[in-house]
C-alpha positions, 0 to 999 in steps of 0.5 A, spaced: 499 500 499 502 506 497 501 512 502 498 518 499 502 526 499 495 529 497 490 526 500 482 526 497 478 527 504 482 528 511 478 528 518 479 528 524 477 521 527 471 519 531 469 515 537 463 510 539 456 511 535 449 511 536 448 506 535 452 502 539 450 506 545 445 501 547 450 496 548 453 501 554 450 496 560 454 497 565 452 489 569 458 490 574 459 494 580 465 497 578 465 503 572 465 500 564 468 504 559 464 504 553 465 497 550 469 498 543 467 496 536 470 498 529 464 500 527 463 507 524 459 512 528 451 512 525 452 520 527 456 526 524 462 526 530 464 533 533 471 534 532 476 536 537 477 544 537 484 544 538 488 543 532 493 537 531 500 537 536 505 539 531 511 534 530 518 538 534 523 533 532 521 526 535 521 522 528 519 514 528 518 510 522 512 508 518 509 502 520 504 498 516 500 491 515 495 487 512 489 485 517 487 485 524 493 487 529 490 484 535 491 486 543 496 488 546 498 490 540 504 491 535 511 494 538 510 501 537 517 504 541 515 512 543 521 516 543 523 519 551 519 526 551 513 524 548 508 527 550 502 526 544 501 522 537 499 525 531 498 517 527 496 519 520 493 513 519 491 510 511 487 504 510 484 501 504 477 500 501 471 503 505 470 499 511 471 501 519 477 501 523 479 502 530 486 504 532 489 504 540 495 506 542 498 502 549 492 499 552 488 507 553 482 504 555 486 501 562 488 509 562 480 510 561 482 513 555 479 512 548 481 508 541 479 512 535 475 510 530 474 512 523 472 509 515 478 507 510 479 510 504 479 518 507 486 519 512 485 520 518 488 524 523 488 520 529 490 524 536 493 520 543 496 522 549 502 519 551 502 518 559 508 515 563 504 509 563 502 508 556 505 502 553 509 501 546 503 498 543 499 499 537 493 496 536 488 495 529 482 492 527 480 492 520 477 488 516 481 481 513 486 483 508 486 491 508 491 495 507 494 500 512 500 504 513 500 509 519 505 514 520 506 517 527 509 523 529 510 523 536 511 530 540 512 534 546 507 538 547 501 534 551 494 532 549 490 539 547 484 537 551 478 541 551 477 542 559 470 544 558 468 538 554 471 534 559 467 536 565 461 536 560 463 528 558 463 527 566 457 530 568 454 526 562 457 520 564 454 520 571 446 522 568 447 516 563 449 512 569 444 514 573 439 512 568 442 505 567 442 503 575 434 506 574 433 501 569 437 495 572 435 496 580 427 495 577 429 490 571 434 484 572 436 485 580 428 488 582 431 491 587 425 497 587 419 498 584 416 503 580 415 508 584 422 509 586 424 507 577 420 513 577 423 518 581 430 516 579 428 516 572 424 525 574 432 526 577 436 524 571 432 528 567 433 534 570 440 532 571 441 533 564 436 539 563 441 542 567 447 540 565 444 542 557 442 548 560 449 550 563 454 546 558 458 551 553 462 545 550 462 542 543 457 538 545 452 543 548 447 543 542 446 534 543 445 535 549 439 540 550 437 536 542 437 529 547 434 532 553 428 535 547 428 528 545 427 524 551 422 528 555 417 528 548 419 520 547 415 516 551 419 511 556 416 504 557 417 502 564 423 499 566 427 501 559 428 510 560 436 509 559 436 513 553 440 509 548 437 509 541 437 517 541 442 519 535 445 524 541 448 519 544 452 517 539 454 525 537 457 526 545 460 519 546 464 521 538 466 528 542 468 525 548 472 520 545 476 524 540 477 529 546 480 523 550 475 524 555 471 518 554 464 516 557 464 511 564 459 509 566 458 507 574 454 501 576 450 501 582 447 493 581 452 486 580 458 488 584 
């Protein structure tokens, strides 16, 4: 496979999609990150507000392969002093891909996702605990190339978005725990379920009203969608709303993914 010097289109890769939000069911008593998948988002992602970090003399050779590289990944040396990585990723065809640096989920970071055929700029933090490994999930037989551009500049986290992602994780966890407590675990009845759902919806409204980050419009739209959609008993978690995918995409690109906390099943 030959890297394109002038790609037809170039984009920031995105995180988990709205359709996959239905899989975020925290069934244990510990914090649970939204599960990884190679499927692309069903909705348009919100790009991080910061531009990709410019390389500062920390060169590294491109790596390439055909097919997937399973976790824990291939050797991927990280130069001393690097604090962030811009990985220019290309793959043949039009199937979905995901790329993970150094066991990112163990650091409560996120793999990044996209669709082959474009050149994707994948921006990752490099921490002291980041393992020098690269994991790539593509379809069988798909050729790919990854060109690393390391920098001594820290990863450009959008702080207001990070705060909103954390707050939204608490709201989403409240919905999940209401449904899990009423349904599978039978920990309480309809009245307590309704009280919890109402409190979660109030918290969502407050978050939507106060947000100044890039997901503010999606939060407002999600709240409107939640309050205008009929909710079945025990099924309040807003998994089917398209704004969930937009929010999770943005949080993943910001490397502040949605991590739910389960009250039941521990």
